[in-house]
N, C-alpha and C positions, 0 to 999 in steps of 0.2 A: 808368634806362639801365644795362646791364650792363657788366662789364669788356670783354668782347670787343667791344661796340659802340663803347666809347671808345677802343679801341686804335689804329684808323686816325688818330683826331684826335691822339692822344698821340704816334703815330709821326711826324706831320707836323712837330712842334716838335723837330727835331733839333738838338742842340748839338755843339760841337767836342769831340773826344775829348782834347784837350790836358789839361783839368783832370783827366780820368780817368787820364791817364798819371801825374800826381802822386800820386793816391789808390793807384794800383797800385804805384807805387814805395814809397809808405809802408808798404804791407803786405809788399813785398819787404824793406824796411829792418828791420822787426820780426823777420820769419822768417829773414833772413840772420844777424841778430844771435844768434838762437837756436841755428841750425845751426852757427855758427862757434864757440860756446862748447865743445861736445865736442872739436872740433879742436885747440882751444888749451890744453886741460888739460895735456898734456905740457909745453908751454911754461911754464906756470905753476908746475908742479912744478920744473922746471929753474932758472928764473930766480929764484923766490922761495923755493926750498928747503922747500917744504911738501909733506905727503903727498897723494895723489890725492884722498882724502876731503875734505880742506879746500878743495882746488882746485875740486872738483865743487859747492861751496857757492854759486858764482856761478851756476850753472843753477838751483839750487833758489831763491835768493832772488829771481831775475828772475820765475820762475813764480808764486811766492807773491805778490809785488807786484802782478803783473797781476791774478791771480785775486781777491785780497782787495780791490782798489781800484777795479775796473772799473765797478761799479755806481755808486759814488760819483762816479767820473769822468764817467759819462754825465750825472748830474744836474747836475755842474759846468759841463759843456758847454752845457746847456740854459740855465743862468743866465747864463753870460759871452757866450755866442755861439760856434757851432761853428768858424766860419772863424778867429776871433781865437785861440780856445783851441788850435786845431790848430796853428797857427804857433808858438804859445809852446811846446807840448810837443815840436814837431820840433826846435826850437832846444835844449830840455832834452836830448832824445835825442842830438843832436849833441854836447852837453857830455859826456854819459856815454861817448861813443866817444872823446872827446878824453882823459877820464880813464883809459880802458883803454890808450891809446897811451903815455900818459905815466906809467903806474902804476909806482911804485917799491916797492910792497910788495902782499901779497895782500889786505889791507884796502882799499887803494885800488881794486883790482879788484872786490871784493865791493860796495863802495859804488858803484861805476860801474854795476854791474847792477841795484842797488836802484833807482837813478835812472832807468835805462832801463826797468825794470819799472813804476815810477811813470808815467812818460810813456806808455808803451804801454797802460796802463790807461785813458787818455783817447783815445789814437788809436784803439783797437779800436772803441768805440761812434761816434766821430766819422766814421770811414769810411762807416758806414751812413747816418748823418744826412747827410752831404755828398752821398753818392750820390742819396738821396732829394730833396735840395734841388736838385741840378743836372741829374738826368736823369728821363725818363719812359718808360713803355711798354717797347718791345723794347730800347731803350738802356739802360734801368735793369736789365732782366734780364741783358744781357750785362755790364754794369758789376759786378753782384753776382757773377755767375760768375767774373769776372776776379780776385776776391779769393781764391777757392779755388785757381784756377791759379797765383796768385802764390806761394802756400805751397809748392807743389810746384816751381815754378821756382826758389825761393830754396834749397830743400834740395839740388837738383842743383847750382846754381852755387856754393853755399857749400862743398859738398864738394869740387868740382873746383877753384875757385879758391883756396879757404881751404887746402885741402889741398896744393896746389902751393906757395903762398906760405909755408905753415907749414914745409914740408919745405926749401925753397930759401932763404928769407930769415928767417922767424920768425913768431910769432903776431901781433905788433903790427900789421903792415901789413894784416892781415885787417880790423882795426877802423877802418883808414883808409878802407876801402871804405865802411863804414857812415856814417863821417863826410861822405864825399863824397855819399853817397845823401841824407842829410839836408840838405845844402846844396841839391841839385837839387830835392828835394820842397819845400823852403821857397820857393824861387824860382817853382816852378810853382803853389804855393798861392794866388798872386796873380792866377791865372786862375779861381779858384773863384767862384761866385756868392756874394756876401755876404749874411750873415744878421744879425739883431740879437738879442741875448740877451734873456732875460726876468729882470729882477732880482727879481720876485715869486717866482721858483722858489726854494723852500726845500730845504736838504739835510737829511734825517732822520738825525741823527748816531747815534740809538740803533740804527736799522737797519743803518746802516753798521758799526757795532761788531759787531753780531750775525752779519751776513753774512761779514764780514772774519775773525772768529774761527772760523765754521763752515768756511770755505774752507781757512783754515790748518790747522785740526785734521784735516780730511779729507785734505788733500794729504799732510801730514806722516805721517798714519796710514797711508795707502795705499802711500805711497813706502817705507815701512820694514817692511812686512809681511815681506819676505824676509830682511831683516838682523836684525830684533828678533824675529821669530817670528810665525806666523800666530795660534797660540793660546798655547802655551807659550813663555815667555821664553828667548831664546837668550843666549849669552854676551855678544854684542855690544850687547844692549839697555842702555839707560842706567839703567833701574830696572825693577822687576816688581811686580805687585800679586798677592800670594798666589801668587806662581810664574807669573802670567799676563802675556804680552807687553803692553807699552803700546800697541802699534800698533793692535789691534782696539778698545781702550779709547778711543783718540783718535778713531777712526772713529765709535764710538757717540756720543761727546760731540759731534762735528762735526754728526752727523744732528740731535742734540737742538737745537744751536744754530741750525741750518738751519730746523727746524720752528718755533722761537721767532720767527725772522725773518719767516716767513710769517704767523704768528699776529699778530704786531705790525703788518705792513703791512696786512693785511686790516682790522684794527681801525681804523687811521688812514683807510683808504679809506672805511669805513662811517661814520666821523665827518666826512667830507668834507675831511680834511687831505691835504696832498700826500705821497704815498709816496716812498720811494727809488727804486722801480721800480714802475711802473703795472701791476698784475697782469692788467689787462684784455687786455693782449697775449697772455695765455695763457688767456683766458676761455672759448675753445671748443675742442672736441675735436681739431680739425684742428691748431691751433696747438700744443697739448700734444703731439700725435702727432708734429709736427715737431721739437719739442725731444727727445723721446725718441729719435727716429730719429737725429738729430744726435749725441746722446750715444753710441748704440751704434756708429755708423759711425766716428767719431772714436776711440773706445776701440779698436776693431778695428784702424784704421789704426795707432794708437800701439803696439799689441801685435805687429803685423807688423814695424813699424819698429823694435821692440826685438828681436824674435826673430832676425831675418835678420842685422842687423849683430852682434849678440852671437855668433851661430854662426860668421860669417865671420872676425870678429876674434879672438875668445876661443878657439874651438874649433879653426879652421884656422890661427890665428896670422897673418892677414894684415893689411894696413895699412888705414887709413881710406880712402885712394885706391882700393884694391881694392873696399872695400865700397861706395863711391859708384858705381863702374862696375857692381857687381853690382845695385844698387838703381836704376840710371838707367832700365831699361825700365819699371819700376813708376812711378817719379816723372814721367817723361815722359808716360806714359799717363794718369796723373792730371791733369798740366797741360793736355793737349790735350783730354780729355773734359770737364773743368771749364769749358773755354772754348766748347766746341762743343755742349754739352747744351741750350743756350738755344734752339738751331735747332729742336728737338723740341717746344717748349712749345706752339706754335700747333696742333700735330698731336695730341699726347697730353697727357692730364691728369697732374697731379703723382702722383695714386694710381697710375695705370698705370705711370709712370716709376719711382716708388719700389718698387713690388712687383717690377718687372722687374729693377731694379738690385740689390735685395737677393737675387734669385734668382741673379743673376750671381756676387755675392760668395760666396754659399753654395756654388754649383757649383765656383767656383774654389778654395775653401778645402778642399772635399772632394777635388778633383783634386790639390791640393798635398799632402794627407795620404797620397795613394797614390803619387805619383811622386817626392817629394822624397828626395834621396839625400845623401851626404856631399860632394857636388859641386854648388854651386849654379849653375853655367854650363850646365846640361844643358838643352836645348831645351824638354822638358816643363814644367820647374820655371819657366823664363822666361815661358812661355805662361801658366801659372797666375797668375803675378804680374801679367801684363798684363791678364788678364781681371778679376782683383781690382781693378786700378787703374781700369778702365773703370766697374765699379759704384761703387767708392768716390768717383771724381771727380764722377760724375753725382749721387750722393746729397748730397754736401757743398753743392754748388751749389743743388740742387733744395730741400732742407729750409730753407736760409737764404732762398731766394726766396720760400718760402711764408710764412715768418714776416714778411718785409718787406712782401709784397703784402697781408697781411692786417691790418697796422696802419696808422692814419693817419699822414701825414708827421710830425706833432707828436711821435709816440712812437717815431720811428726810432732815437733815441738809446737808448731802453729796449730795443728789439730788439737793438741792437748789444751792450749790456751783458750781456744774456742769452746771446747768441752767444758773447761772450767767456768769460763764467763757464763756460758748459757745455763749451766747447772745451778749456779749460785743466784743468777738473776731469776731464773724460772722458779727456784725454791721460794724466794721472797715474794715474788708476785703470786704464786699459788697460795701461800699461806695468808697473805695480807687480803687478796681479792676474796677468798673463800670467807675469811673472818668478817669483812665488810659486808658481803652479800648476806651471811646468815644473820647478822645483827640487824641490818637494815630490813630484812624480810621479817623477822621476828618482832621488830618495833612495829612494823605496818600492821602485822597479823594481830598483834595485841590490841593495837589502837582500834581496829575494826571490830574485833571480838568484844572489847569493852563496851561499844555502842549497842551490842546485841544482848547485853546481860544486864537487865534492869536491877538485879539485886547488888550492883556495884554502882552506886549514885555518883553523880558528877563531883559533888563535894569531897567523896572519898578518892576519887581518881585524881583530883587536884592536888592531893596530898602526895602522890607518887609522881616523879618525873618520868614521864613516858619518853622524854628525849634521850634518857640515859639508859634505855632498856639494853639488858645484855644477858648472856646465858648465866643463870644463878641456880643453886641447888634449892629444892623445896625448903630445906630448914632456913637458908639464908633469906629466903623470900618471906617466909612466916616472920622471922625476926624483924624485917623491915616493916611489915604490915602491923605488927603488934605495937609499933610506935605511933601509929595513926588511930583514927577514931573507929577503925573497923571492929564489928563484933566477930565471934568465932565463925558464924555461918558465912560472913562476907570474906574472911580470910580463907576459908575452906574453898569457896567459889573462886577466888582470885588464884589460889594455888593449882587448882584444877585447870582453870583457863590457860595459866602460864605452861603447865605440863603438856597440855593439848597443843598449844601453839608451838611450843618448843619442838615437839615431835614432828608437827607438820613442817616446821622450817627445815628440820634435818632431812626429812624425806624430799623437800624441794631441792635442798643443796645437792644431794646425790643425783637428782634428775638433771640439774644443770650440768653437773660434771659428766653425766652420760651423753648429754647433748655436745659438749666440747669433745668428749672421746669420739663420738660419731663423725664430728666435723674433721677430726684428724685423719680420717679415711682419705681426705683430699692429698694432704702431703705424702701420706704412706703410699698412695697410688703412683708417686713419682719415684719411689725407691727402685733401685736397679733390679733387673731380672737374673742377673748372673749369680753364680754361687761362689762367694769370695774365698780367695786363697791368700797369697802373700801380697804385701805392698808392691806395686809395680815400680819398676825402676824409672820408667817415663811414661806417665799415664797418657800421653798424647800418641805414643807409639804402640800401645797395647791393642791388640785386635779384639776390639770390644765393641760390637754392634750397638749395645745398649747406649754407650757413650755417644756414639755417633748420632743416635736419635735425639739425645737431649742437647 
């Protein structure tokens, strides 16, 4: 019996959407917390008297805790039972919100986010496992799609609600919202179908350490490419190795530990021992293609989410609330598309949807590279972001659905952990690499342009450190130049040059992303041709000619 033949039977067993509301809000809870942290940085600085770099540690430790512990969290959920552990970690997440509300020092806030990240590391795989336990067929596809739309919904609401509260009241009430969400999710969790854990499940501590170290090294390395230097160590680097930046060194060691994790896991599987993550969920070409596609689209989303707010807030000097308004068309488009794309699953295969969606993102990024100006509110720019949002929303839901429908229900937690690891790592890589590329390109462009402008003499250029070029507003640049020997004409020329090179760099950044999106057609072409239904009981016995080909 094929998947399509089973779909009517699966659709007949419809369940209430009330349990899914709880799972949707659990995803909102995590995403809202993440989106609220950048809004709260100013409040941390003011209340605790710490520099912004220390305040931003809350963002870093949360992401590191999730990425490093998510695979271990998935195995813990299989051992204890998904419903039981889901309730426990929701309580832990609520406790972390309470710590944020009552925090009397920066150390308390950082500890609160470490606790939140550890809880999220179990919530992420539990969402997939609980969807697999509670829904089938078209309901399952819709439920999986809602997780992607919840992320976009949280981004919009966090900026609007959090930005308003942060401006009018303060940053602490923002975490009162996450505490309230945790209480609601805990109440709704009692509508979830219960499951029993398996005490026989063992947690591979060696693999946990290997993947944890790999993720931490990769994340820290990529996140500091810009601050520490891509190759040569900058002044802000904590140390150097023969003049080389520690950032790429950490990335290399992260890759090594990642490979050791795979070698160790395959060895355990060959010996019949329980692995930390069952690699059979990536045993076929279409599953690996889905992971590659997920990594690329999340990395591109992170790059856009970094580029646009950075340009609006840093270059244009506008507020986070202005940024949320500018990004709202994109975020709303992602939210709507991620929810509605499941309606196309019966008519079009994942391969067709994937190729078409990557085609949309490529065209949108090329379009943005042509039409983008110093004003983000222009209609052509908004249209470009909307088209990119359509492709991005469709892809995030699609590739996740491919992974879920390709694995047996017992491995749904493993799929969830792979999803969490991939998304967190891709987000860090997309943000860091885009930042490093933009700053490096801007530095090179300004260096070359200065040589072509005789009105900017070498003695004036010598007073400005071109090795520390970054995206700055025109007002900030004027303030720096006024402390030099430059006259008004030279200041105007320098500002005009920076504005021109800044925009050129932005256009080039979008073109680079378009090239990456085009390359993504390669893994997208390996996505399956079938129209997904429910999770197969045994993937190897399903009559699926596409699986036989891969």
